[in-house]
C-alpha positions, 0 to 999 in steps of 0.5 A, a space after each residue: 282699113 281701106 274700102 272701095 267707095 262702091 257700096 255693092 263691092 263693099 257688100 260682096 266683100 263683107 258677106 264673103 268674109 262673114 261666110 268664111 271665104 278666105 281664098 280669092 283668086 283675082 284675074 287682073 283687070 279694070 272693071 273689077 277694081 273695086 273688088 280687087 281693092 277690097 279683097 286685097 286690103 282686107 286681112 281676112 283674105 289670102 289673095 292670088 293674082 293669076 293673069 290668064 282667066 282659064 288658068 285662074 279658075 282651075 287654080 281656084 278649083 285646085 285650092 277648093 279641091 284640097 281645102 273642101 272650102 269655097 274658093 272665089 275667083 274674080 274677073 273683069 267684064 267681057 270675054 274674061 268671064 267666059 274663060 272661067 267656063 271650063 273650070 266651072 263645068 269641071 266644078 259642077 261635075 266634080 262637086 266642088 264649091 267654086 264661086 265666080 264673081 264677075 264685074 260687069 258694065 251696068 245694064 244700060 251699057 250692054 248691047 249698045 256698042 260699048 267696049 268690053 261688054 257681053 251678056 254676062 248674066 246667066 252665062 253659066 246657066 247650064 252648069 251653075 247651082 245658083 246665079 246671082 244677078 245683082 243690080 247696081 246699087 247695094 240693097 237687101 235684095 242683092 245681099 240675099 242673093 250673095 248670101 244665097 249663092 255662097 250657101 248654095 255653093 257650100 250645100 250643093 258642092 258646086 259652082 255659083 255665079 255672082 254678077 256685079 255691075 259697077 259704074 265708073 269711077 272704079 278706083 276710089 276708096 274710103 276709110 269707112 264702110 257705107 253699108 251693113 250687109 245682111 248676113 243670113 244663117 246657113 241652114 243645112 239640111 243634113 242627109 239621113 244617117 239611116 236607111 229607110 225600109 232597111 229590112 228590104 235592102 238587108 234581105 236583098 243583100 243577104 240573098 245575093 251571092 254576087 255583090 260588086 262594089 265599084 268606087 270612083 273618084 273619092 276622098 281619102 279616109 272616108 270609109 271606116 276600116 271596119 267596113 273595108 274589113 267587112 267587104 274583105 271578109 265576105 266571099 260574096 263581095 268583090 270591090 273594084 277600085 280606080 286610082 282616084 278612089 283613094 281606097 285600099 286593101 290587099 283584096 281589092 282589085 285596083 286595076 279593073 281593065 287588067 281584070 276584065 279586058 281579056 274576058 269572054 262572054 262566059 266570063 262576063 256572065 259569071 262576073 255579072 253582079 246581082 247587086 252593084 253598089 257605086 259611090 264616089 265620082 266619075 268612073 275612068 274605065 270604059 271597059 267596066 262601063 261597057 260591061 255593066 251596060 250589057 250585063 246589067 245588075 238586078 239591083 244598082 244602088 248608088 250612094 251620094 248625098 246629092 246626085 245619082 247618075 244612071 251611068 249603066 242604065 240600071 239604077 234602082 235605088 239612090 241612097 241620099 247618104 254618106 257612103 260610110 253612114 250607109 255601109 255602117 247602117 246596112 252591114 250592122 244587120 247583114 250576114 255573110 253569104 256563102 259564095 265563090 264570087 270573090 275567090 274566083 275573081 281573085 284567082 283570075 286577078 292574081 294570074 293577071 297580076 303575074 302576067 302584068 309583071 312578066 310583061 312589064 319586065 320584058 318590054 322596051 322603054 315606052 309610056 307603059 314602062 315609064 308609068 310603072 317606074 314613076 308611080 312605084 318610086 313616088 314618095 310616100 305620103 305625097 299627093 299625085 295629081 294626074 292629067 286626063 287622056 292617056 295619063 290617067 289611063 296608064 295610071 289605072 294599070 299600076 299599083 300605087 302606094 296606099 299612102 299616096 292621095 290621087 287626084 284628077 279632073 274627072 268631072 268633064 275629063 278635059 286636059 284643058 286645066 290639069 296643070 293649073 289645077 295641080 298647082 292650085 292643089 299644091 298651094 292649097 295642100 300642105 303635102 308635096 305634090 307631083 303632077 304626071 301629064 302628057 305633052 299635049 295637056 301640058 302644052 295646052 295649059 302651059 300658062 299654068 306656070 305663069 304665077 308666083 305661087 308654085 311651091 318649091 317642092 312641086 314636081 311635074 313629070 311630063 311624058 312627051 311622046 310627040 303627040 296625043 298618044 291616046 288617039 293611037 290607042 283608040 279604034 280607027 287609028 291609021 298612020 296617015 297625014 290627016 291623023 298625025 295633024 288633026 287627031 294626034 297633033 304631032 309636034 317636036 316641042 319640048 318644055 326646056 325653054 318654058 322651064 327656063 322662062 318660069 324658073 323651073 328646074 329642068 331634067 330629061 330622060 330618054 331611057 330607063 337609066 336616065 329615068 332612074 337617075 333623073 327621078 332620084 334627083 327630082 325627088 331629092 331636090 326641093 329648092 325650086 319647082 322642077 320639070 322632068 321631061 321623059 321622051 318616049 317612042 311615038 310609034 311604039 307606045 300604042 303597040 306595047 299597050 295593046 299587046 299587054 292586054 293580049 298577054 294577060 291570059 
């Protein structure tokens, strides 16, 4: 086997191998040559070369999202490292173990006017769960920092930064290791599986006639069917799920905005929960956040092994547990409470669903119509990746098949790396993956297509409405040049030439007939990745969506 001659690089590579890191995404460069040589020459690692650093980090994020294992991304010195920051922040808020390993100049070369140098130490301080600032020579102290970084990424489910200074020459190799790095044991402190002071919380639960369970970003199959059935059979419980919750039952309300947008003050008071229980990641619906901030519950319990954000200004208890363990423990002692909370809510929601279908049946070709057609025709058991901005919000309004797993970068809710994440996720998963995106998000991250790893069954459905459609939905929109240029970013670009350059199949749709035809071709062809670009009317989309909420009553 060939090793880099630089001992510090050997230590990093050997410790990564010992800790079970297998996926390494390398951003090509010179200063990181010792790491590149070592990782690529070691059969324990699967290495990927992604030239654009921002894309590389989101690609790594997508792999980690699917594998649930730490994924490393490696770059050269200088500004290359800063391009990792958007994905780094996303990993922090989405609790994804991302390991950034940056090559650096020796400290003596920093701030003296040397080329390609910046102050790399602690650049991710505000969003890193651990920073390992290494010294130039291999040492026990460095070994301990590297071990600690990887272990922290695993235990705290977040991003870490390992900064490694290398002096030239960088490309020399040897055939034997010159180090025997120290490998520490991972000491996991498992959260309790039992509720402390259980009787107190059982009593609160049993006394409440209005219990609201709100589920954010969540993994598939993490809640036992017995618990789901318990919620469904309790008349005092209403379960609100988002598209990203991956939690399904016929009694659950899976379009929050469809339910509550038409509510008046009296409706909100009747829907106000006594107990709010939340678990999972970030909530998409702005309307449910506004409601709960104004009509606060008496009790808000959040269940998470690591964090509890006080999203609604009403948090009373953080249970440091897995949600499944919490409910298994709690519901074993509780009783069913007589209430009309669920029945009243269900009656309203059933009416809303009928109104929704009536509205969808009569509207013209638009973003809303396209999302209905696309989501209802997705292949069963596939993975759906969704871009941020208006794409995820439209998806929230459409019922999705329970066999489809849904993912979205909701940690920071940015559009900047959605395509790269989706492709990385497709590489990290065995499932066929469909990515739905808007035109601005797609164009912003078009370098995501610049790689050699996109699976042949990866599909992009690009909804091109000629600009940032979400800005037409938000309050304050006026049809003026300043809006079109600086908010909406109007354009007449298409993906046709990008598809040709990156060897994607390319399909288009401009109405319901061509959309139906193109969807059939898209989902029945897996010879190479494909883009279906759907063109919708810029000036009609926001009117159709706003009218939808008016006709729900």
